[in-house]
C-alpha positions in Angstrom: 49.2 44.0 42.8 52.7 42.8 41.7 55.7 43.7 43.7 58.8 44.8 41.8 62.0 43.2 42.9 64.9 45.6 43.4 67.9 44.6 41.3 71.3 45.5 42.5 74.7 45.7 40.8 76.5 45.2 44.0 78.0 41.9 42.9 79.5 43.4 39.8 80.9 46.4 41.8 82.5 44.2 44.4 83.8 41.8 41.7 85.4 44.7 39.8 86.9 46.1 43.1 88.4 42.8 44.1 89.6 42.2 40.5 91.5 45.5 40.7 93.0 44.5 44.0 94.1 41.2 42.4 95.8 43.1 39.6 97.6 45.3 42.2 98.8 42.2 44.0 100.0 40.7 40.8 101.8 43.9 39.9 103.4 43.9 43.4 104.5 40.4 42.8 106.3 41.4 39.7 108.0 44.6 40.8 108.6 44.1 44.5 112.2 43.6 45.6 112.8 40.5 47.8 110.9 37.3 48.4 108.7 38.4 51.3 107.0 41.3 49.4 106.5 39.1 46.4 104.8 36.5 48.6 102.6 39.3 50.0 101.6 40.3 46.5 100.9 36.7 45.6 98.7 36.3 48.7 96.8 39.5 47.9 96.2 38.4 44.3 94.9 35.0 45.3 92.7 36.2 48.1 91.3 39.2 46.1 90.7 36.9 43.1 88.8 34.5 45.4 86.7 37.3 46.8 86.0 38.6 43.3 84.6 35.2 42.2 82.6 34.7 45.5 81.0 38.2 45.4 80.0 37.7 41.7 78.3 34.4 42.6 76.8 35.5 45.9 75.0 38.5 44.4 73.9 36.7 41.2 
């Protein structure tokens, strides 16, 4: 008897979630007044982009 393997779309969902967070960070980098909020937006964009790639690869 063959066992079916459950396929999940979790990697795609997390990838999309972190991609949206990366876009929010990039937008914050563009519209934030002052250097410190721009740096925070950049950090959010970089970390969220990293997590987006990692989750897509981890659940592939």
